[in-house]
BADRENFI-118409 format. One record per atom (N, C-alpha, C): x, y, z; residue number from 1. Coordinates in pm, whole numbers, always signed. Each point is the difference from the previous one (the first is absolute). Layout:
BEGIN
+--------+--------+--------+-----+
:      X :      Y :      Z : num :
+--------+--------+--------+-----+
:      X :      Y :      Z : NUM :
...
+--------+--------+--------+-----+
end
This chain:
BEGIN
+--------+--------+--------+-----+
:      X :      Y :      Z : num :
+--------+--------+--------+-----+
:  +1203 :  +1262 :  +1722 :   1 :
:   -121 :    -79 :    -20 :   1 :
:   -105 :    +84 :    -73 :   1 :
:    -66 :    -58 :   -100 :   2 :
:   -100 :    +74 :    -75 :   2 :
:   -123 :    +25 :    +84 :   2 :
:    -60 :   +117 :    -16 :   3 :
:   -126 :    +30 :    +66 :   3 :
:   -106 :    +13 :   -109 :   3 :
:   -108 :    -73 :    +17 :   4 :
:   -102 :     -5 :   -104 :   4 :
:   -129 :    +67 :    +45 :   4 :
:    -70 :    +56 :    -97 :   5 :
:   -140 :    +35 :    +20 :   5 :
:    -78 :   -120 :    -53 :   5 :
:    -66 :    -73 :    +89 :   6 :
:    -72 :   -121 :    -42 :   6 :
:   -130 :    +40 :    -70 :   6 :
:     -8 :    -27 :   -126 :   7 :
:   -116 :    +39 :    -80 :   7 :
:    -43 :   -119 :    -85 :   7 :
:   -129 :    -17 :    -17 :   8 :
:    -53 :   -103 :    -89 :   8 :
:    -71 :    +66 :   -118 :   8 :
:    +23 :    -53 :   -117 :   9 :
:    -66 :    +51 :   -121 :   9 :
:    -67 :   -116 :    -71 :   9 :
:   -125 :    +16 :    -34 :  10 :
:    -71 :    -98 :    -82 :  10 :
:    -24 :    +62 :   -137 :  10 :
:    +50 :    -65 :   -103 :  11 :
:    -19 :    +51 :   -135 :  11 :
:    -83 :   -100 :    -80 :  11 :
:    -92 :    +52 :    -80 :  12 :
:    -87 :    -84 :    -82 :  12 :
:    +21 :    +34 :   -147 :  12 :
:    +35 :   -100 :    -76 :  13 :
:    +22 :    +18 :   -144 :  13 :
:   -100 :    -89 :    -73 :  13 :
:    -88 :    +61 :    -77 :  14 :
:   -108 :    -75 :    -63 :  14 :
:    +19 :    -21 :   -150 :  14 :
:   +115 :    +41 :    -55 :  15 :
:    +22 :    -18 :   -143 :  15 :
:    +26 :   -145 :    -37 :  15 :
:     +6 :    -28 :   -130 :  16 :
:    +30 :   -136 :    -42 :  16 :
:   +149 :    -26 :    +15 :  16 :
:    +42 :   -123 :    -31 :  17 :
:   +138 :    -39 :    +27 :  17 :
:   +103 :    +74 :    -85 :  17 :
:    -43 :    +63 :   -110 :  18 :
:    +92 :    +74 :    -86 :  18 :
:     +8 :   +148 :    +34 :  18 :
:    -83 :    +45 :    +93 :  19 :
:     -1 :   +142 :    +32 :  19 :
:   +115 :    +35 :    +95 :  19 :
:    +36 :   +127 :     +2 :  20 :
:   +105 :    +49 :    +89 :  20 :
:    -61 :    +33 :   +136 :  20 :
:    +70 :    -36 :   +105 :  21 :
:    -50 :    +22 :   +136 :  21 :
:    -19 :   +149 :    +28 :  21 :
:   -124 :    +38 :    +30 :  22 :
:    -31 :   +136 :    +46 :  22 :
:   -121 :    -13 :    +91 :  22 :
:    +26 :     -9 :   +129 :  23 :
:   -106 :    -28 :    +96 :  23 :
:    -94 :   +119 :    +12 :  23 :
:   -129 :    -16 :    -38 :  24 :
:    -96 :   +110 :    +13 :  24 :
:    -49 :    +17 :   +144 :  24 :
:    +20 :   -103 :    +82 :  25 :
:    -42 :     +7 :   +139 :  25 :
:   +119 :    -36 :    +89 :  25 :
:    +38 :    +92 :    +88 :  26 :
:   +109 :    -25 :    +94 :  26 :
:    -49 :    +35 :   +139 :  26 :
:     +6 :    -95 :    +89 :  27 :
:    -41 :    +24 :   +138 :  27 :
:   +125 :     +3 :    +88 :  27 :
:    +28 :   +114 :    +58 :  28 :
:   +118 :    +22 :    +83 :  28 :
:    -41 :     -5 :   +147 :  28 :
:    +61 :    -91 :    +77 :  29 :
:    -37 :    -19 :   +139 :  29 :
:   +121 :    +13 :    +90 :  29 :
:    -13 :    +81 :   +105 :  30 :
:   +103 :    +14 :   +102 :  30 :
:    -69 :     +4 :   +135 :  30 :
:    +24 :   -103 :    +81 :  31 :
:    -70 :    -10 :   +128 :  31 :
:   -149 :    -18 :    -23 :  31 :
:    -81 :    +87 :    +58 :  32 :
:   -145 :     -7 :    -17 :  32 :
:    -51 :    +93 :   -109 :  32 :
:    +92 :    +67 :    -69 :  33 :
:    -38 :    +97 :   -103 :  33 :
:    +12 :    -62 :   -138 :  33 :
:   -105 :    +16 :    -80 :  34 :
:     -1 :    -54 :   -136 :  34 :
:    -42 :   +111 :    -96 :  34 :
:    +76 :    +16 :   -108 :  35 :
:    -26 :   +105 :    -98 :  35 :
:     -5 :    -60 :   -140 :  35 :
:    -96 :    +44 :    -81 :  36 :
:     -9 :    -45 :   -139 :  36 :
:    +89 :    +89 :    -87 :  36 :
:    +87 :    -61 :    -76 :  37 :
:    +88 :    +73 :    -91 :  37 :
:    -35 :    -42 :   -143 :  37 :
:    +50 :    +77 :    -97 :  38 :
:    -37 :    -29 :   -139 :  38 :
:   +115 :    -56 :    -83 :  38 :
:   +122 :     -1 :    +56 :  39 :
:   +113 :    -42 :    -81 :  39 :
:   +107 :    -64 :    +88 :  39 :
:    +43 :   -121 :    -35 :  40 :
:    +97 :    -75 :    +81 :  40 :
:   +137 :    +67 :     +1 :  40 :
:    +46 :    +44 :   -115 :  41 :
:   +132 :    +61 :    -10 :  41 :
:     +8 :   +128 :    +84 :  41 :
:   -103 :    +84 :     -8 :  42 :
:     -3 :   +123 :    +78 :  42 :
:    -10 :    -28 :   +150 :  42 :
:    -71 :   -108 :    +35 :  43 :
:    -14 :    -37 :   +141 :  43 :
:   +136 :    -36 :    +59 :  43 :
:    +78 :    -80 :    -72 :  44 :
:   +134 :    -35 :    +48 :  44 :
:    +89 :   +124 :    +11 :  44 :
:    -13 :    +90 :    -97 :  45 :
:    +85 :   +119 :     -4 :  45 :
:    -26 :    +94 :   +118 :  45 :
:   -122 :     -2 :    +56 :  46 :
:    -31 :    +92 :   +108 :  46 :
:    +45 :    -52 :   +137 :  46 :
:    +42 :   -125 :     +7 :  47 :
:    +42 :    -58 :   +128 :  47 :
:   +143 :    +40 :    +33 :  47 :
:    +33 :     +7 :   +130 :  48 :
:   +136 :    +37 :    +40 :  48 :
:   +102 :   -102 :    -52 :  48 :
:   +115 :    +47 :    -46 :  49 :
:   +104 :    -94 :    -44 :  49 :
:    +36 :    -97 :   +111 :  49 :
:    +17 :   -126 :    -37 :  50 :
:    +34 :   -103 :    +98 :  50 :
:   -119 :    -64 :    +67 :  50 :
:   -122 :    +43 :    -37 :  51 :
:   -119 :    -63 :    +56 :  51 :
:     -7 :   -145 :    -44 :  51 :
:    -63 :    -82 :    +81 :  52 :
:    -27 :   -138 :    -39 :  52 :
:   -149 :    -12 :    -29 :  52 :
:    -31 :    -52 :   -119 :  53 :
:   -137 :     -4 :    -48 :  53 :
:    -40 :   -143 :    -34 :  53 :
:   -117 :    -39 :    +43 :  54 :
:    -58 :   -128 :    -41 :  54 :
:    -99 :    +28 :   -113 :  54 :
:    +26 :    -57 :   -116 :  55 :
:    -85 :    +24 :   -116 :  55 :
:    -70 :   -131 :    -38 :  55 :
:   -133 :     +4 :     -1 :  56 :
:    -80 :   -114 :    -41 :  56 :
:    -63 :    +34 :   -134 :  56 :
:    +31 :    -79 :   -102 :  57 :
:    -55 :    +24 :   -133 :  57 :
:   -116 :    -96 :    -26 :  57 :
:   -104 :    +51 :    -66 :  58 :
:   -117 :    -82 :    -35 :  58 :
:    -32 :    +20 :   -147 :  58 :
:    -81 :    -88 :    -54 :  59 :
:    -43 :    +13 :   -138 :  59 :
:    +80 :    -90 :    -93 :  59 :
:    +11 :    +41 :   -127 :  60 :
:    +71 :    -75 :   -102 :  60 :
:   +138 :    +60 :    -19 :  60 :
:   +102 :    -83 :     +9 :  61 :
:   +138 :    +49 :    -14 :  61 :
:    +70 :    -83 :   -107 :  61 :
:    +36 :    +65 :   -108 :  62 :
:    +72 :    -67 :   -108 :  62 :
:   +142 :    +51 :    -11 :  62 :
:    +68 :    -32 :   -107 :  63 :
:   +141 :    +34 :    -17 :  63 :
:    +24 :   +151 :     +6 :  63 :
:    -80 :    +77 :    -75 :  64 :
:    +17 :   +146 :     -1 :  64 :
:    -25 :    +60 :   +138 :  64 :
:   -100 :    -53 :    +69 :  65 :
:    -32 :    +49 :   +134 :  65 :
:   +113 :    -24 :    +97 :  65 :
:    +58 :   -120 :     -4 :  66 :
:   +109 :    -34 :    +92 :  66 :
:   +122 :    +88 :    -27 :  66 :
:    +33 :    +22 :   -127 :  67 :
:   +115 :    +84 :    -32 :  67 :
:    -21 :   +143 :    +48 :  67 :
:   -120 :    +53 :    -16 :  68 :
:    -26 :   +137 :    +46 :  68 :
:     -2 :     +8 :   +152 :  68 :
:    -56 :   -101 :    +64 :  69 :
:     -2 :     -5 :   +147 :  69 :
:   +143 :     -5 :    +54 :  69 :
:    +85 :    -81 :    -61 :  70 :
:   +140 :     -9 :    +41 :  70 :
:    +72 :   +133 :    -19 :  70 :
:    -29 :    +68 :   -111 :  71 :
:    +62 :   +130 :    -26 :  71 :
:    -38 :   +102 :   +106 :  71 :
:   -128 :     +5 :    +36 :  72 :
:    -47 :    +96 :   +100 :  72 :
:    +69 :    -26 :   +134 :  72 :
:    +12 :   -125 :    +37 :  73 :
:    +67 :    -34 :   +127 :  73 :
:   +148 :    +37 :     -5 :  73 :
:    +65 :    -30 :   -113 :  74 :
:   +143 :    +29 :    -15 :  74 :
:    +28 :   +150 :     +8 :  74 :
:    -85 :    +79 :    -63 :  75 :
:    +25 :   +144 :     -9 :  75 :
:    -47 :    +76 :   +124 :  75 :
:    -70 :    -68 :    +91 :  76 :
:    -47 :    +66 :   +121 :  76 :
:   +110 :    +13 :   +103 :  76 :
:    -33 :    +58 :   +114 :  77 :
:    +98 :    +20 :   +106 :  77 :
:    -42 :    -72 :   +127 :  77 :
:    -87 :   -102 :    -16 :  78 :
:    -49 :    -76 :   +115 :  78 :
:    +27 :   -149 :    -22 :  78 :
:     +1 :    -76 :   +109 :  79 :
:    +18 :   -143 :     -6 :  79 :
:   -136 :    -68 :     -7 :  79 :
:    -15 :    -94 :    -94 :  80 :
:   -131 :    -59 :    -28 :  80 :
:     +0 :   -151 :    +22 :  80 :
:    -97 :    -46 :    +80 :  81 :
:    -32 :   -142 :    +10 :  81 :
:   -123 :    -22 :    -87 :  81 :
:    +16 :    -74 :   -108 :  82 :
:   -106 :    -14 :   -101 :  82 :
:    -73 :   -132 :    +15 :  82 :
:   -132 :     +7 :    +18 :  83 :
:    -84 :   -118 :    +16 :  83 :
:    -89 :    -13 :   -123 :  83 :
:    +27 :   -102 :    -81 :  84 :
:    -78 :    -25 :   -122 :  84 :
:    -96 :   -118 :    +16 :  84 :
:    -18 :    -47 :   +122 :  85 :
:    -82 :   -120 :    +22 :  85 :
:   -148 :    +23 :    -29 :  85 :
:    -45 :   +126 :     -4 :  86 :
:   -141 :    +31 :    -28 :  86 :
:    -27 :    +25 :   -147 :  86 :
:   +102 :    -12 :    -84 :  87 :
:    -19 :    +18 :   -144 :  87 :
:    -86 :   -113 :    -54 :  87 :
:   -108 :    +35 :    -72 :  88 :
:    -91 :   -103 :    -51 :  88 :
:    +53 :    -69 :   -125 :  88 :
:    +62 :    +76 :    -86 :  89 :
:    +54 :    -56 :   -124 :  89 :
:   +145 :    +45 :    -14 :  89 :
:    +85 :    -94 :    -39 :  90 :
:   +142 :    +32 :    -14 :  90 :
:    +56 :    -78 :   -117 :  90 :
:    +62 :    +72 :    -94 :  91 :
:    +57 :    -67 :   -117 :  91 :
:   +152 :     -1 :    +11 :  91 :
:    +63 :    -69 :    -91 :  92 :
:   +146 :    -16 :     +2 :  92 :
:    +71 :   +135 :    -10 :  92 :
:   +105 :    +15 :    +80 :  93 :
:    +80 :   +122 :     -2 :  93 :
:   +126 :    -25 :    -80 :  93 :
:    +27 :    +88 :    -95 :  94 :
:   +119 :    -12 :    -85 :  94 :
:   +114 :    +81 :    +61 :  94 :
:   +120 :    -53 :     -9 :  95 :
:   +119 :    +63 :    +57 :  95 :
:     -7 :     -3 :   +153 :  95 :
:    +72 :    +90 :    +65 :  96 :
:     +7 :     +1 :   +147 :  96 :
:    -16 :   +144 :    +48 :  96 :
:   -124 :    +49 :     +5 :  97 :
:    -22 :   +142 :    +31 :  97 :
:    +45 :    +43 :   +139 :  97 :
:     +8 :    -91 :    +95 :  98 :
:    +39 :    +36 :   +136 :  98 :
:   +149 :    -20 :    +28 :  98 :
:    +73 :    -49 :    -97 :  99 :
:   +142 :    -29 :    +23 :  99 :
:    +75 :   +126 :    +46 :  99 :
:    +80 :    -16 :   +106 : 100 :
:    +83 :   +109 :    +55 : 100 :
:    -82 :   +120 :    +44 : 100 :
:   -123 :    -25 :    +45 : 101 :
:    -85 :   +109 :    +48 : 101 :
:    +37 :    +31 :   +145 : 101 :
:    +54 :   +118 :    +28 : 102 :
:    +50 :    +30 :   +135 : 102 :
:   -110 :    +28 :   +102 : 102 :
:   -123 :    +22 :    -46 : 103 :
:   -108 :    +39 :    +91 : 103 :
:    -96 :   -114 :    +35 : 103 :
:    +22 :   -117 :    -58 : 104 :
:    -88 :   -114 :    +30 : 104 :
:    +51 :    -73 :   +123 : 104 :
:    -84 :     -7 :   +106 : 105 :
:    +41 :    -68 :   +123 : 105 :
:    -73 :   -132 :    +22 : 105 :
:   -109 :    -22 :    -75 : 106 :
:    -72 :   -124 :    +14 : 106 :
:    -89 :    -25 :   -121 : 106 :
:    -23 :   -128 :    -31 : 107 :
:    -87 :    -35 :   -112 : 107 :
:    -81 :   -124 :    +34 : 107 :
:   -132 :    +11 :    -16 : 108 :
:    -91 :   -115 :    +11 : 108 :
:    -61 :    -16 :   -139 : 108 :
:    +24 :   -114 :    -61 : 109 :
:    -39 :    -20 :   -140 : 109 :
:   -148 :    -34 :    -15 : 109 :
:    -56 :    +19 :   -121 : 110 :
:   -138 :    -39 :    -26 : 110 :
:    -18 :   -151 :    +16 : 110 :
:   -118 :    -41 :    +38 : 111 :
:    -26 :   -141 :    +27 : 111 :
:    -14 :    -85 :   -125 : 111 :
:     +7 :    +63 :   -118 : 112 :
:     -3 :    -79 :   -124 : 112 :
:   +130 :    +14 :    -80 : 112 :
:   +105 :    +53 :    +65 : 113 :
:   +132 :     +9 :    -65 : 113 :
:    +58 :   -140 :    -17 : 113 :
:    +53 :    -30 :   -120 : 114 :
:    +51 :   -134 :    -28 : 114 :
:   +151 :    -11 :    +13 : 114 :
:    +73 :   +110 :    -26 : 115 :
:   +145 :     -8 :     +6 : 115 :
:    +60 :   +136 :    +34 : 115 :
:   +122 :     -3 :    +52 : 116 :
:    +76 :   +121 :    +30 : 116 :
:   +121 :     +0 :    -93 : 116 :
:    +15 :   +106 :    -77 : 117 :
:   +100 :     +5 :   -106 : 117 :
:   +144 :     -4 :    +54 : 117 :
:    +89 :    -41 :    -87 : 118 :
:   +143 :     +7 :    +30 : 118 :
:    +40 :   +144 :    +32 : 118 :
:    +72 :    +19 :   +109 : 119 :
:    +49 :   +130 :    +46 : 119 :
:   -113 :   +101 :    +24 : 119 :
:   -120 :    -48 :    +25 : 120 :
:   -116 :    +89 :    +13 : 120 :
:    +17 :   +104 :   +110 : 120 :
:    +61 :    -37 :   +112 : 121 :
:    +18 :    +92 :   +112 : 121 :
:   +146 :    +13 :    +41 : 121 :
:    +88 :    -37 :    -91 : 122 :
:   +143 :     +7 :    +30 : 122 :
:    +41 :   +143 :    +36 : 122 :
:    +85 :    +10 :   +101 : 123 :
:    +56 :   +129 :    +43 : 123 :
:   -103 :    +99 :    +53 : 123 :
:   -113 :    -51 :    +50 : 124 :
:    -92 :    +85 :    +76 : 124 :
:    +58 :    +10 :   +142 : 124 :
:    +84 :    +97 :    +22 : 125 :
:    +84 :     +7 :   +119 : 125 :
:    -78 :    +15 :   +130 : 125 :
:   -122 :    +50 :     -6 : 126 :
:    -79 :    +21 :   +121 : 126 :
:   -116 :    -98 :    +15 : 126 :
:     -7 :    -99 :    -89 : 127 :
:   -107 :    -99 :     +9 : 127 :
:    +18 :    -86 :   +124 : 127 :
:   -103 :     -3 :    +87 : 128 :
:    +11 :    -69 :   +127 : 128 :
:    -85 :   -126 :     +9 : 128 :
:   -114 :     -3 :    -71 : 129 :
:    -84 :   -120 :     +7 : 129 :
:    -69 :    -27 :   -133 : 129 :
:    -21 :   -130 :    -24 : 130 :
:    -65 :    -47 :   -121 : 130 :
:    -99 :   -109 :    +39 : 130 :
:   -118 :     +4 :    -59 : 131 :
:    -98 :   -107 :    +23 : 131 :
:    -35 :    -63 :   -135 : 131 :
:    +30 :   -129 :    -13 : 132 :
:    -20 :    -73 :   -126 : 132 :
:   -128 :    -82 :    +10 : 132 :
:   -101 :    +28 :    -82 : 133 :
:   -127 :    -73 :     +9 : 133 :
:    +12 :   -144 :    -50 : 133 :
:   -101 :    -80 :    +31 : 134 :
:     -1 :   -141 :    -39 : 134 :
:     -5 :    -18 :   -151 : 134 :
:    -47 :   +102 :    -73 : 135 :
:    -14 :    -11 :   -146 : 135 :
:   +135 :     -1 :    -73 : 135 :
:   +104 :    +54 :    +63 : 136 :
:   +131 :     +8 :    -66 : 136 :
:    +61 :   -138 :    -17 : 136 :
:    +41 :    -30 :   -122 : 137 :
:    +59 :   -131 :    -32 : 137 :
:   +148 :     +8 :    -37 : 137 :
:    +52 :   +122 :    -17 : 138 :
:   +139 :    +11 :    -45 : 138 :
:    +59 :   +134 :    +45 : 138 :
:   +126 :     -6 :    +44 : 139 :
:    +77 :   +120 :    +33 : 139 :
:   +128 :     -3 :    -82 : 139 :
:    +21 :   +105 :    -79 : 140 :
:   +115 :     +4 :    -90 : 140 :
:   +132 :    +24 :    +71 : 140 :
:   +108 :    -16 :    -74 : 141 :
:   +135 :    +17 :    +54 : 141 :
:    +19 :   +143 :    +53 : 141 :
:    +66 :    +10 :   +115 : 142 :
:    +38 :   +127 :    +60 : 142 :
:   -118 :    +96 :    +17 : 142 :
:   -119 :    -55 :    +22 : 143 :
:   -119 :    +84 :    +14 : 143 :
:    +11 :    +98 :   +116 : 143 :
:    +70 :    -42 :   +108 : 144 :
:    +13 :    +85 :   +118 : 144 :
:   +147 :    +23 :    +37 : 144 :
:    +88 :    -18 :    -96 : 145 :
:   +142 :    +16 :    +29 : 145 :
:    +32 :   +146 :    +34 : 145 :
:    +80 :    +21 :   +101 : 146 :
:    +40 :   +135 :    +38 : 146 :
:   -100 :    +73 :    +86 : 146 :
:   -105 :    -69 :    +44 : 147 :
:    -98 :    +62 :    +91 : 147 :
:    +56 :    -11 :   +141 : 147 :
:    +88 :    +92 :    +34 : 148 :
:    +82 :     -8 :   +120 : 148 :
:    -78 :     +1 :   +130 : 148 :
:   -118 :    +62 :     -1 : 149 :
:    -78 :    +13 :   +124 : 149 :
:   -115 :   -100 :     +8 : 149 :
:    -11 :    -89 :    -98 : 150 :
:   -109 :    -98 :     +2 : 150 :
:    +15 :    -91 :   +121 : 150 :
:   -100 :     +3 :    +88 : 151 :
:     +7 :    -78 :   +124 : 151 :
:   -115 :    -99 :    +14 : 151 :
:   -102 :    +12 :    -86 : 152 :
:   -112 :    -93 :     +7 : 152 :
:    -53 :    -28 :   -140 : 152 :
:     -1 :   -128 :    -36 : 153 :
:    -51 :    -43 :   -130 : 153 :
:    -96 :   -116 :    +25 : 153 :
:   -128 :    +31 :     -4 : 154 :
:   -102 :    -99 :    +38 : 154 :
:    -61 :    -65 :   -123 : 154 :
:     +6 :   -134 :     -4 : 155 :
:    -67 :    -78 :   -104 : 155 :
:   -134 :    -49 :    +56 : 155 :
:   -109 :    +40 :    -64 : 156 :
:   -132 :    -42 :    +48 : 156 :
:    -22 :   -149 :    -20 : 156 :
:    +71 :    -59 :    -95 : 157 :
:     -4 :   -146 :    -19 : 157 :
:   +144 :    -48 :    -11 : 157 :
:    +65 :    -29 :   +113 : 158 :
:   +144 :    -29 :     +0 : 158 :
:    +38 :   -142 :    -41 : 158 :
:    -98 :    -87 :    -21 : 159 :
:    +30 :   -139 :    -35 : 159 :
:     +5 :    -20 :   -151 : 159 :
:    +79 :    -98 :    -44 : 160 :
:     +1 :    -41 :   -140 : 160 :
:    +90 :    +82 :    -91 : 160 :
:    +98 :    +72 :    +56 : 161 :
:    +90 :    +81 :    -80 : 161 :
:   +128 :    -77 :    -35 : 161 :
:    +52 :    +30 :   -119 : 162 :
:   +124 :    -62 :    -48 : 162 :
:    +92 :   +109 :    -55 : 162 :
:   +128 :    -36 :    -12 : 163 :
:    +98 :    +91 :    -58 : 163 :
:    +77 :    -75 :   -108 : 163 :
:    +23 :    +69 :   -114 : 164 :
:    +83 :    -55 :   -105 : 164 :
:   +145 :    +37 :    +32 : 164 :
:    +77 :    -99 :    +42 : 165 :
:   +137 :    +28 :    +44 : 165 :
:    +92 :   -115 :    -41 : 165 :
:   +112 :    +36 :    -59 : 166 :
:    +99 :    -99 :    -43 : 166 :
:    -62 :   -107 :    -90 : 166 :
:    -92 :    +43 :    -88 : 167 :
:    -62 :    -91 :    -94 : 167 :
:   -104 :    -93 :    +60 : 167 :
:    -35 :    +23 :   +125 : 168 :
:    -98 :    -86 :    +66 : 168 :
:   -113 :    +84 :    +59 : 168 :
:   -115 :    -65 :    +19 : 169 :
:   -113 :    +62 :    +66 : 169 :
:     -2 :    -48 :   +145 : 169 :
:    +34 :    +90 :    +91 : 170 :
:    +12 :    -37 :   +141 : 170 :
:   -114 :    +61 :    +81 : 170 :
:    -60 :    -79 :    +89 : 171 :
:   -107 :    +56 :    +85 : 171 :
:    +55 :   +101 :   +100 : 171 :
:    -81 :   +102 :    +30 : 172 :
:    +38 :   +101 :   +100 : 172 :
:    -82 :    -24 :   +126 : 172 :
:    +66 :     -4 :   +112 : 173 :
:    -69 :    -22 :   +127 : 173 :
:     +2 :   +126 :    +85 : 173 :
:    -94 :     +8 :    +93 : 174 :
:     -5 :   +105 :   +102 : 174 :
:    -26 :   +141 :    -54 : 174 :
:    -72 :    +12 :   -111 : 175 :
:    -36 :   +133 :    -47 : 175 :
:   -106 :    +65 :    +89 : 175 :
:    -54 :    -75 :    +95 : 176 :
:    -99 :    +57 :    +92 : 176 :
:    +66 :    +93 :   +102 : 176 :
:   +132 :     +0 :     +7 : 177 :
:    +71 :    +88 :    +93 : 177 :
:    +27 :   +133 :    -70 : 177 :
:    -94 :    +93 :    +10 : 178 :
:     +7 :   +123 :    -78 : 178 :
:   +122 :    +85 :    +32 : 178 :
:    +50 :     -7 :   +124 : 179 :
:   +116 :    +81 :    +37 : 179 :
:   +130 :    -57 :    -57 : 179 :
:     +0 :   -131 :    -33 : 180 :
:   +120 :    -63 :    -58 : 180 :
:     +8 :    +16 :   -152 : 180 :
:   -113 :    +18 :    -64 : 181 :
:     -5 :     -1 :   -146 : 181 :
:    +83 :   +109 :    -68 : 181 :
:     +8 :   +122 :    +55 : 182 :
:    +82 :   +101 :    -70 : 182 :
:   +143 :    -45 :    -24 : 182 :
:    +56 :    -75 :    +92 : 183 :
:   +139 :    -44 :    -14 : 183 :
:    +15 :   -106 :   -109 : 183 :
:   -110 :    -58 :    -45 : 184 :
:     +5 :    -98 :   -108 : 184 :
:     +0 :    +66 :   -137 : 184 :
:    -44 :   +127 :     -6 : 185 :
:    -24 :    +64 :   -129 : 185 :
:    +75 :   +130 :    -25 : 185 :
:    +57 :    +63 :   +102 : 186 :
:    +46 :   +138 :    -17 : 186 :
:   +150 :    +22 :     +1 : 186 :
:    +76 :    -83 :    +67 : 187 :
:   +143 :    +25 :    +18 : 187 :
:    +83 :    -68 :   -109 : 187 :
:   +125 :    +47 :    -22 : 188 :
:    +87 :    -67 :    -97 : 188 :
:    +19 :   -148 :    +31 : 188 :
:     -4 :    -36 :   +128 : 189 :
:    +19 :   -139 :    +41 : 189 :
:   -132 :    -79 :     +9 : 189 :
:   -112 :    +64 :    -30 : 190 :
:   -129 :    -68 :    +11 : 190 :
:     -8 :   -117 :    -97 : 190 :
:    -51 :   -115 :    +46 : 191 :
:     +0 :   -119 :    -84 : 191 :
:    -91 :     +7 :   -122 : 191 :
:   -108 :    +84 :     +5 : 192 :
:    -96 :     +3 :   -110 : 192 :
:     +6 :   +130 :    -79 : 192 :
:    +99 :    +84 :    +27 : 193 :
:     +8 :   +133 :    -62 : 193 :
:     +0 :     -8 :   -152 : 193 :
:    +82 :    -89 :    -57 : 194 :
:    +16 :     -7 :   -145 : 194 :
:    -77 :   -117 :    -61 : 194 :
:   -104 :    -43 :    +70 : 195 :
:    -76 :   -117 :    -46 : 195 :
:   -146 :    +35 :    -25 : 195 :
:    -64 :    -79 :    -84 : 196 :
:   -145 :     +9 :    -16 : 196 :
:    -64 :    -87 :   +106 : 196 :
:    -94 :    +59 :    +74 : 197 :
:    -70 :    -73 :   +105 : 197 :
:   -145 :    -16 :    -46 : 197 :
:    -53 :   -120 :    +13 : 198 :
:   -135 :    -22 :    -52 : 198 :
:    -76 :    -98 :    +88 : 198 :
:   -132 :     +2 :    -19 : 199 :
:    -88 :    -91 :    +74 : 199 :
:    -55 :   -104 :    -97 : 199 :
:    +13 :   -127 :    +38 : 200 :
:    -43 :   -109 :    -88 : 200 :
:   -153 :     -8 :     -4 : 200 :
+--------+--------+--------+-----+
end
């Protein structure tokens, strides 16, 4: 069983959507102790291997920022639950920067995200939970395929979803059951694994 050092990190990125993520302010919290750090990548590197870290990102996050953030998490030696719900501005992300990221254990998306790309989180072997905001209108094919440890997938607005399957648009029911949803999207036998899922 993994043993974690429970640590919270708040990173603030104030650049525009085209800038590369480099948090000038990092607040590292463990228990009642809080320390100001100057660099997110160095902060992760100083933590014990196998630590579990909650990272809350704030500010403007664009395509370059997301790719750099994903790289830092991938190259680190700690497990990261990433909370992007406090991001004020978020633009479209190109490609799938988090795909097959072994250190990502959780993701909470920005509240203005419109879609999740095809294979965006495929083969994230340690991903355990996902929170999909009400703003999301589309989830691409195999977005979470191969996420073997995914046990909770929460849709903030679970009503009104459809799946393109067998040439038809079929309504999806019971997406409010967050513990059941991973089995709909992650396994080879999952009914929606190879389908586009969208909200009307």
